[in-house]
C-alpha positions in Angstrom: 0.1 0.1 -0.2 1.5 3.4 -1.1 -1.7 5.5 -0.6 -4.2 5.5 2.3 -7.5 7.4 2.5 -8.7 8.2 5.8 -12.4 9.5 6.7 -12.4 12.1 9.4 -15.9 12.8 10.4 -17.0 14.6 7.4 -13.8 15.1 5.6 -11.4 12.8 3.7 -7.7 12.8 3.9 -5.3 10.9 1.5 -1.8 10.1 2.6 0.9 8.9 0.2 3.7 6.8 1.4 7.1 5.7 0.3 8.4 2.2 1.5 11.9 1.0 0.9 12.6 -2.7 1.6 9.1 -3.0 3.2 9.8 -0.1 5.5 8.3 3.3 5.5 10.9 5.8 4.5 11.9 8.3 7.1 11.0 6.2 10.0 13.2 4.4 12.2 13.3 0.7 12.9 15.5 -1.3 15.3 17.1 -4.6 14.4 13.9 -6.6 15.0 12.0 -4.5 12.6 9.7 -2.6 15.4 9.2 1.2 14.7 11.4 3.1 17.1 10.2 6.6 15.6 7.7 7.7 13.0 6.9 11.2 11.8 6.2 12.5 15.4 6.4 9.8 18.0 9.4 7.8 19.4 9.0 4.5 21.0 10.7 2.8 23.7 10.7 -0.8 24.0 11.5 -3.5 27.0 13.7 -6.4 26.4 10.7 -8.4 25.2 9.8 -6.0 22.4 6.8 -4.6 24.0 6.2 -0.8 23.8 6.8 0.6 27.4 6.7 4.3 26.4 5.8 6.6 23.4 6.8 10.2 23.2 4.9 12.6 20.9 7.2 15.1 19.1 10.1 12.8 19.1 12.3 15.5 17.5 12.2 17.5 20.6 13.4 14.8 22.9 17.2 14.1 23.0 18.4 10.8 21.9 15.7 10.1 19.4 16.4 10.8 15.8 13.7 11.8 13.2 15.5 10.2 10.3 14.6 13.1 8.1 17.7 15.0 6.6 15.7 18.3 6.5 14.2 18.4 9.9 15.2 20.7 12.5 14.8 20.4 16.3 12.7 23.2 17.7 
């Protein structure tokens, strides 16, 4: 899937996505293939791979990279 359409109450939203090697471009993944960060959230997992923390605006949190070459930390 490279395009997704969402229905938001009375509006539609279409989002285009790019995937490389079955992974969404500009998202970060760990060695097991779990998402470490996406467009706005950073995820921390325990040793079993369960999500134990999700932080919004991951670019603002030290130690969590956004994966985007053009992004800036505000």
